[in-house]
Backbone as CSV, one residue per row, in Angstrom:
resi,resn,N_x,N_y,N_z,CA_x,CA_y,CA_z,C_x,C_y,C_z
1,MET,-5.531,-10.041,-11.279,-4.122,-10.580,-10.642,-4.293,-10.191,-9.343
2,SER,-4.157,-11.346,-8.373,-4.016,-10.868,-6.708,-2.673,-10.110,-5.929
3,ARG,-2.839,-9.453,-4.833,-1.636,-8.971,-4.436,-0.277,-9.641,-4.525
4,LYS,-0.822,-10.962,-4.033,0.451,-11.983,-3.917,1.045,-12.406,-5.240
5,ASP,-0.049,-12.311,-6.059,0.571,-12.794,-7.409,1.440,-11.485,-7.780
6,LYS,0.974,-10.129,-7.678,1.823,-9.274,-8.494,2.982,-9.103,-7.672
7,LEU,2.761,-9.301,-6.082,4.494,-9.678,-5.486,5.194,-10.201,-6.081
8,ILE,4.827,-11.511,-6.311,5.629,-12.638,-6.451,6.117,-12.151,-8.024
9,GLU,5.387,-12.006,-8.617,5.930,-11.186,-10.248,7.401,-10.560,-9.814
10,LYS,7.062,-9.167,-9.342,7.809,-8.558,-8.704,9.094,-9.194,-8.006
11,LEU,9.346,-10.215,-7.190,10.047,-10.798,-6.715,10.616,-11.446,-7.951
12,LYS,10.360,-12.556,-8.900,11.072,-13.506,-9.835,11.430,-12.841,-10.657
13,ASN,11.249,-10.809,-11.165,11.617,-10.175,-12.387,12.607,-9.771,-11.758
14,ILE,13.840,-10.088,-11.582,15.092,-9.531,-10.695,15.314,-8.233,-11.133
15,ASP,15.064,-8.120,-12.346,15.734,-6.398,-12.712,14.579,-5.644,-12.223
16,SER,13.586,-5.832,-11.883,12.294,-4.959,-11.421,12.773,-4.415,-9.838
17,GLU,12.358,-3.722,-9.338,12.748,-3.312,-8.107,11.586,-3.175,-7.059
18,LEU,11.585,-4.075,-6.251,11.494,-4.763,-4.996,11.744,-3.790,-3.925
19,LYS,10.380,-3.345,-3.394,11.036,-2.718,-1.935,10.687,-3.563,-0.907
20,TRP,11.467,-3.636,0.679,11.908,-3.950,1.579,10.172,-4.456,2.337
21,ASP,9.225,-3.291,2.351,8.190,-3.458,2.890,7.302,-4.708,1.844
22,GLU,7.387,-4.772,0.671,6.721,-5.412,-0.126,7.366,-6.979,0.015
23,LEU,8.545,-7.114,0.172,8.898,-8.419,0.061,8.281,-9.035,1.979
24,VAL,7.824,-8.449,2.541,7.663,-8.342,4.027,5.962,-9.095,3.891
25,VAL,6.137,-8.152,3.530,3.938,-8.853,2.896,4.261,-10.154,2.399
26,LEU,4.831,-10.428,0.843,4.917,-11.550,0.133,5.185,-12.560,1.472
27,LEU,6.660,-12.072,1.839,6.584,-13.387,3.204,5.399,-13.826,3.996
28,GLY,4.940,-12.594,4.543,4.032,-12.929,5.232,2.531,-13.601,4.637
29,LEU,2.293,-13.329,3.349,1.378,-13.880,3.065,1.890,-15.475,2.254
30,LEU,2.978,-15.674,2.337,3.378,-17.242,2.404,3.569,-17.919,3.408
31,GLY,3.098,-17.058,4.732,3.067,-17.873,6.083,4.328,-17.492,7.023
32,TYR,5.430,-16.611,6.264,6.048,-16.094,7.357,6.256,-15.305,8.220
33,LYS,6.584,-14.968,9.582,6.405,-14.075,10.066,7.775,-13.852,10.480
34,CYS,8.028,-12.146,10.615,9.464,-11.219,10.817,9.331,-11.193,12.165
35,ILE,10.644,-11.430,12.748,11.598,-11.658,14.083,12.523,-10.753,13.762
36,ASN,12.488,-9.853,14.712,13.778,-8.975,14.422,15.220,-9.518,15.163
37,ASN,16.042,-9.516,14.697,17.201,-9.860,15.441,17.980,-8.633,15.688
38,SER,19.510,-8.837,15.800,20.047,-7.813,16.117,20.444,-6.735,14.905
39,GLY,20.650,-5.735,14.985,20.812,-4.777,13.848,19.763,-4.745,13.065
40,SER,20.245,-4.760,11.680,19.344,-4.619,10.557,19.080,-6.068,9.905
41,ARG,19.708,-7.174,10.945,18.912,-8.567,10.503,17.828,-9.159,11.282
42,ARG,17.048,-9.297,10.022,15.852,-9.745,10.285,15.406,-11.538,10.047
43,LEU,14.540,-12.023,10.441,14.385,-13.814,10.691,13.180,-13.632,10.623
44,PHE,12.718,-14.454,9.634,11.548,-14.804,8.922,11.339,-16.529,9.325
45,VAL,10.120,-16.777,10.004,9.589,-17.741,10.330,8.422,-18.775,10.179
46,ASN,8.336,-19.575,9.250,6.516,-20.081,9.199,6.583,-21.432,9.877
47,SER,5.139,-21.741,9.542,4.977,-22.714,10.959,5.645,-23.778,11.128
48,ASP,5.935,-23.985,10.139,6.710,-25.246,10.269,8.388,-25.036,10.492
49,LYS,8.539,-24.186,10.984,9.710,-23.583,11.625,11.373,-23.563,10.859
50,LYS,10.731,-23.427,9.121,11.685,-22.830,8.206,11.651,-21.865,8.666
51,LYS,13.100,-21.551,8.114,13.723,-20.115,8.461,14.274,-19.356,7.130
52,ILE,14.528,-18.265,6.966,14.680,-17.063,5.896,15.320,-15.716,6.772
53,THR,16.748,-15.708,6.935,17.401,-14.315,7.424,17.534,-13.178,6.071
54,LEU,17.194,-12.707,6.257,18.060,-11.313,5.360,18.368,-9.905,6.111
55,HIS,19.154,-9.175,5.889,19.501,-7.852,6.015,18.569,-6.890,5.367
56,GLU,17.987,-5.800,6.517,17.001,-4.715,5.778,17.985,-4.140,5.101
57,PRO,17.444,-3.890,4.165,18.371,-2.498,3.482,18.242,-1.176,4.151
58,HIS,19.699,-0.736,4.426,19.940,0.682,4.951,20.886,1.595,4.340
59,PRO,21.121,2.532,3.817,19.869,3.419,3.691,19.189,3.018,2.488
60,GLY,17.671,3.446,2.430,16.863,2.883,1.896,16.171,1.614,1.455
61,ASN,15.222,1.513,0.781,14.433,0.335,0.939,14.235,-0.536,-0.168
62,LYS,15.320,-0.611,-1.027,15.297,-1.409,-2.406,15.883,-3.081,-2.140
63,VAL,15.094,-4.083,-2.258,15.915,-5.088,-1.964,17.176,-5.590,-2.935
64,LYS,18.348,-5.999,-2.884,19.437,-6.178,-3.443,19.193,-7.536,-4.675
65,LYS,19.433,-7.105,-5.525,19.263,-8.516,-6.325,19.834,-9.965,-5.807
66,PRO,21.148,-9.676,-5.292,21.312,-11.275,-4.423,20.357,-11.640,-3.583
67,TYR,19.929,-10.705,-2.712,18.569,-11.041,-1.992,17.698,-11.701,-2.409
68,LYS,17.121,-11.187,-3.390,16.054,-11.306,-4.083,16.276,-12.988,-4.409
69,LYS,17.598,-13.290,-5.316,17.862,-14.494,-6.034,17.648,-15.767,-4.371
70,GLU,18.448,-15.283,-3.905,18.243,-16.263,-2.592,16.649,-16.446,-2.241
71,VAL,16.123,-15.301,-1.691,14.963,-15.709,-1.132,13.778,-16.422,-2.587
72,ILE,14.101,-16.347,-3.705,13.831,-17.305,-5.037,13.958,-18.635,-4.896
73,LYS,15.321,-19.014,-4.304,15.993,-19.872,-4.444,15.314,-20.681,-3.459
74,THR,15.298,-20.233,-1.897,14.738,-21.136,-1.048,13.607,-21.373,-1.227
75,LEU,12.534,-20.459,-1.569,11.061,-20.337,-1.902,10.624,-22.053,-2.889
76,ILE,11.658,-21.424,-3.802,11.795,-22.952,-4.820,11.533,-24.222,-4.270
77,GLU,13.066,-24.490,-3.545,13.507,-25.760,-2.908,12.591,-26.032,-1.872
78,ARG,11.738,-25.202,-1.493,10.726,-25.644,-0.549,9.374,-25.824,-0.848
79,GLY,9.260,-25.551,-2.071,8.103,-25.877,-2.931,7.163,-24.893,-2.770
80,GLU,7.546,-23.830,-2.088,6.425,-22.719,-1.804,6.449,-21.556,-2.897
81,LEU,7.008,-21.829,-4.053,6.885,-20.936,-4.760,7.319,-21.781,-6.468
82,GLU,6.475,-21.298,-7.627,6.719,-22.314,-8.752,7.920,-21.554,-9.650
83,LYS,8.594,-22.124,-10.681,9.696,-21.603,-11.265,9.541,-20.871,-11.724
């Protein structure tokens, strides 16, 4: 299983712990580039100019369940992730 597949598994398993750095790597592997917005807001943009906006967790590094669900939903709607 590739690193990308392992990170997708961690993302899809809502109850598993996914660290912010792992999410950034996964989105990068899916073609998204991270752009720092103001404060803890992060904008991810792909080559088609499709965007995902998230707040980087602080303190700590764990991505919260609502953000995981949002990313999953967005990626599935765009055909970048299978159900």
